[in-house]
N, C-alpha and C positions, 0 to 999 in steps of 0.2 A: 699753157697747161699748169705750170708751177703756180700761177696766180689762182687757178681754180682749186688746186690742192690746198693752197694757203687759206682760201675762203672756206672750203669745206672743213678744214681743220679748226678754224676759228669758230665756225658754226657749231661744230661738234662740242667744242670746249664750252661755248655759251649754253648749249642745250644741257650739258652735264651740270653746269653751275645752276641753271634754273631748276633742274630736277632736284638738286640738293636743297635749294631754297624751299621748294614746295614740300619736300620731305620734312624739313625742319619745322616749317609752319604747321604742317599737319600734326607732327609730333607734339608741338607746343599746344595746339588746340585740344588734342586728345589726352594730354598729360594728366595723370592723377598722382597726387602726392599724399603721403601719410605722415602725420606729425604726432609725436607724443605730447608736445606742448607748443603753443603759439602765443606770443605776447603782442598785442596790438592795441591801438587807441580806438579804432572803429572798423567794423566790418559791414560792407554793403552787399547784400545778397540780391542779385539782379536776374532778370530774364534774359534770353539771348538778344533781345532788342535793346537791352540796357535799362528797362523799367525796373526801378527799385521795388523790392517786395518785402524785405525785412532789413532793418538797420539795427545793429548792436553797437552801442557807443559808450565811451566814457562821458563825463559831464562837459569836458572842455570842447568836445567835438559833437555834442548832441545836436541833432538836426532841428529844424523848425517843423511846421506842420505841412502836410501835402494835400493839395486839392487838385484833382484831375491832372496830375503830372507836374504841377508847379509847387515849389517849396516856398512857404511864407515864413517871415521872421517870427520867432518866438523866443525872445531873450529871457522870458520867465522860466524857460525849461533848462537853462544853463546851470541850475543848481542840482540837476538830477543826472544819474547815469541810468541806462536801461535799454529798452528795445522798442521799436515801432513796427507795427504790422501795416502793410500797404497793399491795397487790392490791385486788380488787373488794370484798372484805368489810372492808377497812380494816385489814389485818394487814401488818406489815412483810415485805418480800419480798427484801431485799438492799439494797445501797447502796455508795456510794463515800465514803470519808473520807480526809482528808489533812492533814498539818501539817508544819512544819519551822521550827526556831528554834535559837538558841544561848543557853544560860542565862547569867546574869551571871557564873557561874564558868567560862564558856568551853566548856561541854559541849554537844554536838549532841543535839537531840531531834527526830527526823524520821521520818516514816512515811507510807505510803499503803496502803490496803486496798480492793479491789473484791471484793464478795461477792454470791453468789446463794444464797438460802435455800430449804430445803425448806418446803412448805406448813405454816404455823403452827409452824415450827421454826427451827433455827439454820442456819448456813451449810453448804451442801453443796459449794460451790466457792469458793475464795479465791485471789486474786492479790495478793501483798503485797510490800512493800519496807520494811525496818526499818534505820534508820541511827542509831547512837548512839556514845558514846565507846568502847564495848567490842565492838560488834557491827555488822556490815553483812551483811544477809541478804535475798536476793530469791528468790522461789519461787512455785510453784503447788501448792496443796493440794486434793485431792479427798477428801471425807469421807463416811463412812457415817453417816447421821443417822437416829435412830429415828423411827418414825411418831408424830405428835403425841398419839395415843391411848395410846401406850406411855410416852412421856415428854413432857410439855408444858413450855412455857417457865416456867410457874409451878413445875413440879417442879424444874427446873434452879435457880431462885432459892431454892427450899426446901433443895435439896441444899447449896448454897453456905452458907446460914445455918447448917445443921446442922453442916457441916464446920468452920466458923469457931469454933464453940463447943467443939470438941474440942481436946485438947492437940496441939501441933504434931506430935509423934511418932505420933499416931493418925490424922492426916488422910489420909496416903497409903493406909492400909488401908481407910478409909471410901470413898475414890474408887475403889479397886481393886474393892471389893465392888459398887459401882454399875455399874462396867464389866462385871464378870462376869455381872451380871443383864441386860445388854443395854440399860441405861437411858441410856447416854451416847453422844455422837458420837465416832467413832474415825477418825483419818486413815488412808486406805488407800493413797494415792499422794502422794509428795512429789517434786517436780522443782525443783531449784534448787541454790544453793551452800550450803556449810556454814560453821561458825564458823572452821574452819582453812583456808578458801579452797579446799576441794575442790568439784567439781561432782558432783552425784549424782542418780540416779533410785532412789528407795526404794519397794519394793512391800511392803505390810504385810498382815497377816491381819486377821480380823474384830475382834480385840482390840487392834489398833493396833500390833502388834509387827512390826518389820522382819524379813522372811523372805528377801528377795533385794535386793541393792543393786548397781547399776552405778555405778562411781565413777572419776573421773579426778582425781588429786591435783594440788596446786598445782605440783609439779615435773614433771607430765606422765605419771605412772605410771597406767596403766589397769588396773582390776581388776573382776572379777565375784565377788560373795560370796553364799553361801547360808548362812542362819543358822537355829538351832533356836529353840524357844520362849523360851529364856532369853537369847537374843541372842548365843550363842556361834557363831562361824564354823565350819561343819561342812565346807564346801568352798569353795575359792577358785581362781579362774582369772585369771592375769595374763599379761603379755607373756612371762614366762619359762617358762610352762607349755608342754608339748610337745603337748597335745591341744587 
């Protein structure tokens, strides 16, 4: 009888301990915290199954790119801090990157880019600002991006590798051929300033060629231009025009 009592007492103690563990686990799962300020190097926002959906990071821990749940190396991104958007399947969907510094030689290296990507593809919309020793440019780009079954991100990487193996004089023709095949993204609309401080709205055809441009020069001259496929102005309307 004493052995039975001892067994029951032990079982009761174990049950109480397990109940306490379950209670603590539940409390930890449901716990909500409020902070006035938090300092971190990187934040991963994930779904219950662990799928990353948003990553906010400093440049030291900035991630690579994501394709269907797999992260690829992107050492070129380590100069930026920012945020990545990732969709339900674990593929990158756009993001915000930014940097700004002065080199030891006194040159400015600064930029910001907010992008929204087409599904399993590259950026369809971009808001950007670039500031360097030779250029200051701010604008909005709207791009035609091929369907991922026409050109995948793997295809884009392959194109870059193939082009880099060609002599410099042949690389332009290589990319022109890919464009004519409809394999590349093409800018259709640019709204922003230009290198010579004009402001412009450029409307482009499916090959990325500017066909109409509304422009105001730095000295205030307004003009509307229509261009042919070679970029030659075929008609121009400005403040001096009578029509």
